[in-house]
N, C-alpha and C positions, 0 to 999 in steps of 0.2 A: 504493500500500500504506500509506504514511504517513497519507494522508487517511482511509482506511478504518479503520485502527487508532486514529487520533486520536479518531474518533467513539465507538468502543467504549471507549477509555480514559477519555474525558470522562464517559461514562455511568457507568462503574464508580466513577470518582473522586467524582462527584456523590453517588452512592448511599452511599458510605462516609462522606463528609463530613456528609451529612444525619444519619447515625446518631450522629455525634459532636457534632452541634449546633454551638455557637459556642465550644467549649472549646479548639479547636486554634489554635496560633499559625501565622503564615505559614510558618515553617520546618517545623513539624510537618505542615502541609497539603502542603508540597512533598515531604516524606519519604513520605507516603502515596501521592502521585502517582508517585514513583519506584518504589515497590513495585508499583503497578498496572502501570506500563510494563514492568517486568522480567517480571512474570507473563505479560503479553500476548505479549511477544517470545519468551519461552521456549515458550509454548503454540503460537505460530505456527511456530516452528522445528521442534518435535516433529511438528506436523501435516504439514509438508513431508516429513519423513523417512518418516512413516507412509504417505503417498501415493506414495512412490517417487521423490520429487524430491531433488536434492542438498541436504544440510543446509548451514546457514550456518556460516561460520567465526566464531570469537570476535570478530574484527575487524568482520565484517559485522553481528553482533548488537549490538556497541557502537555502530556507526554508526546503526543503526535506533533504538536506545534514545535516542541523542542527538537524532536528528531528531524523535522523538516528544516528547521533553522540550522542545525548542525550539518545537514546534508548540503545546504546551499551556501552558507557562510563559514561553516567550520569544517570538521574532519569526519563528518558522518558518524558511522558506528565506531570509529576510532576515538571520537572525542572523549567519552567517559574514561577510556584507558589513559589518554594523554593527560587528562585532568587529575588522575590519581596520584597524589603526592607520595605514595609509598613505593611507586614503581620507578625504576631507573632505565630499563631497556624493555622494549616491546619487539618481539621477533615473530615474523609472519612468514609462513611457507604455504604457497597455494599450488595445489596439484589438481587441475581439472575442476571438479566440483568439491574437492576437499580443501578446506581452509584450516590450517593448524596455527594456533596463536600461543606463544609462550611468553610469560611475564616474569621478568627478573626484578625482584625487589631490591631495595637499597641494602639489605643485609646479605645479598647474594643468593637467597633462595629462589628457586624457579618453579612456577606452577603453570598449569594450562589455563588459557583464557577463552572467552567466547569468540566465535567466528566474527570477522569484521566485513565479510563480503559473502555473496551467495556462490561465487565461482571465481576461478582464476581470471576469466575474461572480465567479470564484474570488477575485480580488484584492479586489473590493468586500466580499465576505463576510469576508475576513481583516481588512480595515480596520475593518469594523463591530465585529468581535470585539475588536480592539485598543481601539477607542473605548469599548466597553462596560466594559472593565476600569477605565477612569478616568471613568466616567459622562459620556462625551462621545459622543452619538449621531452616527452616520454613516448617513443614510438619504436617500431621495429628497426628503423634507421638510427634511432638514438636510444639504445636499450638500457641505459643507466640513468638514474635520477638522483640528484643530491640537492636538497633544499632545506630551508629552515621552516618550521611550522609556527603558527601563531602561538605566542607564549614562550618561544625560544628553543623548543625541541628540534633535534636534527634528524632528518629522514634520509635514508639511503635505500635505493631499490634497484633491482636488476631483473630483467626478463628477456626472453627470446634467446639470449646467449647463455642462459643458465638452464639447468635441468628443469627447474620450476621457478615461478616468480617468487623472489625473496625480498623481504623488507625488514629493515632494522630501524627502530626509532629510539634515539637516545635522549632521555630527559636530563636536563641540567638542573640538579636540585639546589646547588649552591651557586648563586649568581653574584650577589654583592657580598663577597667573602673577604674577611680580613686575615692578616697574619696571626693575630691573637687567636682567632678561631681555629686556624690550622694547628696551633700548638695545644690549646687547652680544650677545645671542643672535639677536634678530629684526632688528636694524638698523632699527627702526621710528622712532627719533627720536634726537636728539643728547642727550648728558648734560645740557646746559643746558635743553633743552625738558623732559626728564624731571624735572629739579629744579624748574622753574617750575610744571608741573601738579601735582607732588607738594605743593608749598607751597600751591597753590590748594585742594587737598583738605583739608590740615591747617587752613587758614584758614577753612574752611567756605564756600567759594565754590560756587555752584550751576553745574553743568557739563552741557552737552549734547554728546554724542559723535555725530557725523553722518558720513554717507558713503553710497555706493551699496551695493547688496546684495553681501555677501561681502567687504566691506572690513575686517572685523575689529572691528566696534563692540563686540560683547559681550566679546571678549577684552580690549579696552582698558578697559572698565568694571571688569572684574575687577582689572586692573593698578592702576587708580586707587584701587579699594577697598582694595588692599593697603597704602595709605598712611593709612588710617583707624586711629587709635589703637585698640589691642586692647580697651581698657576701654569704648569707646563701644557703646551698644545700638543696633542697626540693625534697620530694617524694610525688607523688599524686597517689591515689588508687581509681579507679572508675569502675563501671560496664560498662559504655560507656564513652569515653572521652567527657567531657563537659566543664571543667574548662579551658583547653587549655593553662595552664601556661607554658608548655614546648615549646609553639610557641612564647611566649613573651620574646625573648632572650635579648631585650634591658632592660627589667625590671627585669627578673629573669635569672641570668647567667647559673646556673646549676640546671636543673630539671630532675629527673628520673620519668617517667610517666608509671605506670602500669595500665593495663586494664584487667578486668575479661574476660575469654574466656570460653564459654559453651562447653561441650563435644559433641561428636557425635558418632554414632555407638553403639556398644555393651556396656552394663553395666558390669563392672568388679566385682570381688569378694568383693571389698570394697564398692560397691554400687555407684561407679562413672563411668561416661562415658569416653571413651578414649579421650584424648586431653583436658580435662577440666582443667582450671587453675583458682583457686579461689582467692578472695581478702585476705583470711587468708594466703594462700601460698605466695602471693605477699608481705604482711607485713613481714612474716618470712624471705623471701629472702632479704628484704630491709635493714635488720640490718647489712649487710656486705657492704653497700654503703655509709657509713659515712655521714648520713643525719643529718641536723640540725632540720628539721621539717617533719612531716608526715601529709599530708592532705588527709583525707578519705572523699570521695564524699557523696553520699546520703545513709542514713541508713533507711532501710524499714523493717528489720527483724533481724535474727540472726547475720547479719554482724555487729551489734552493738559491738560485741566482738572484731572485727578488729579495730573499732574506739577506744574502751577502751584500747586495747593493744598499739595503737599509742599514746594515751594520757598519759598512764602510763609510756611509754618508753622514752619520750622526751617532751620538752616544745612546746607550741604554736600550737597544733593540731587544725584543724577546720573541722567541719562536718555539714551536713544538715539533717533535718528530717521533716516529715509532722506532724503537731499538730494543735489543735484548739485554743490553748491559750499558753501564756508563761509558766504558772505553769504546764499545762498539758504536756509540752514537756518532763519533767523528767519522768512523769508517762508513757508516750508513749515509751520512751527508756527502761524503766523497763519492760514493756510488751514485747518489742522486745527481750530483753535479756532472758526472761523466755520462749520464743519460742524454745530455744535450748534444752529444755528437763526438766524432773522433778527434775534433780539434781540442777537446778538453782532456788533457793528459792527467794521469794520477798525480804527478808532481805539481801541476798547476792547481788542481782541486785542493790538494793538501795545503799548499801555500796560501791560497785564498781563505780557506776555512779556518786554518790554525791562526791566521792573522786577525780574523774577524771575531771569532768566538772567545770569550773570556772565561765563562763558567758553564758547566753542564750539570744540571740537576736531574738525577735519575730516580724514578719512582718505582715502587713495588706494590703490588696488590695481592691479597691472599684472603682466604676464608679462615677465620680463627674461631676457636671455641671459647665461649665465655664461661666463667665459673659456674653459672647456673645450668650449663649444658647446652644453651642455645648457640647458634652460629651467627657470625656477623662478618661482613666483608670489610676488611680494613685496608687502608692505603697509607703508605708512608714513604718518606724520602730514604732511599736505600744508600745513595752515595752522592757526593758533590765533588766534581773535578774542577781544578783550575787548569785551563789549557793555554799553552804558550807555543809559538813557533820555535823550532830548535833544529837548525841544520845538522847538529851533531847527533841528534836522536835517530834511532833506527827507523822510526815511522815518519820522521820529518817534523815531529812536534813532540812536546812533553805534556803529560797529563798527571798532575799531582792531586792526590786525594786530600781535600780539606776536611771532609767528613767521610767516614767509611762505616760499614756494618759493625755493630757492637758484638765483639767475640765473647763478651762476658755473660750474656744472657740469651733469652729467647729472641727470635726474630723481631725486629722493631726498628724505630728510627735510627739513622746513622748518628755516630758520635764524632766529636772533634778529634783530629789526629795531631794537631800542633804543627803541621807541616805547611805553614804559610810563609812566603818570602817577606823579608823586611819591607821591600818596596810596596807590595800589595797591602801589608798591614798599615803602613803610613798613609796610604791612599784611603783605605776604608775608615781608619780612625777619624780622618777629617770629615767623614760623613756619618759619624755616630756609632761606629763599630766598637763594641765592648771587648777589647782584646783580653782583659783580665778574666772575664767570664768564659771566653773561648779556651784560654790556657787552663783554667780550672777544670773544665769538663775533660780536656785532653789528659791532664794529670790524673784525674779520678779514674778515667777509663784505663789508662796504662797501669795504674796501681792495682786495680781489680784484676786485670788480665795477668799481671805478674803473680799476684797471690794465687789465682786459680792454677796457673802453670806450676807453681811450687807445690800446691796441694796435690795436684795430679802426680807430680814426680815422687812425692813422699809416699803416696798410696801404692 
């Protein structure tokens, strides 16, 4: 019924909006849509009574109105799941008439959810409609879809080139997050580590946050950005808006946010589709915006050159990438740089990356058992590397652990190593770094580790 009424509602809404031309705001268009939906539901209810069927209750009419509103202006049957604050990931697999939905909660538990479409074709049509709203086509010729949903969730979908239509929706639960929350609420790092990376941000060090999928990289970038002084003018560059710094006007006064736009239609002589707007073009344009920092979102391939351009052009850039270890992060970025073509040698890639990156923050995620027997998904900083170019090093760069895994206890946030250069310490102290607290944590960790080693030897 919702599908049938949605078609009728869309036709009526389109006709009314065409009469108004372009004079209506988004809110006014929505009000027109609500009026159309109310008319249709009322007419349908009256027709049921006239034909001798039981009439709807007011609660049933409201449910139908909400379902139609979600179908036209929202996410249809997905809307209740996206609105569920307890969920972090929504996974959908469509096989013909079988729609399987898995819901991953914030504690890492996974349960089966209700179907969100009647068939795989129905899901494809719904995804194509979502993509069209943001000028992101989803067709057999463009079989992947990446977009942000109302409210900030991220959707990734693939079909035709996969065995079945697959969709993953990632909900960002922590948007306006602070460094204090990362320490005291999330248990993601120690106060000394938070103080160190905060000083790195204020000192304009270029930072890469890495980890496996779902390790909390975007949340950490938001926390790091909370340390950027409010007066600084920021530019963000993302394939889909996920950081949402431009919405945090109380924290960041001036943010210019750029978003990649895929092309559509014919491919031109230059090999690009009409309407395409790349991150490289966004970075190029941004140099006329008087920015203090450029924050490049996720690096998955050749866009690493956009990250490098931002890091080379000004202080304090922050980016994320997927990697399996802290040291592997640099190697991953080297591989991404070499994807640009044979003109990029390994030596060139290492030289550029090692000169641009100052700090790597590597994150870890795991399911841990609480004292009461329940399980919870925890994320923490596993290691922090200070990266410097070094022609004498075997790899062409040196990577020193400022914080490393704690060998004295169960898996948890990294602890200070005490291995910071005098030059870096002097620089960070000027920006509020508490060297005494850092050294105290390092001494405490070394003492515990020595005592444990001696105890093991005696036994």
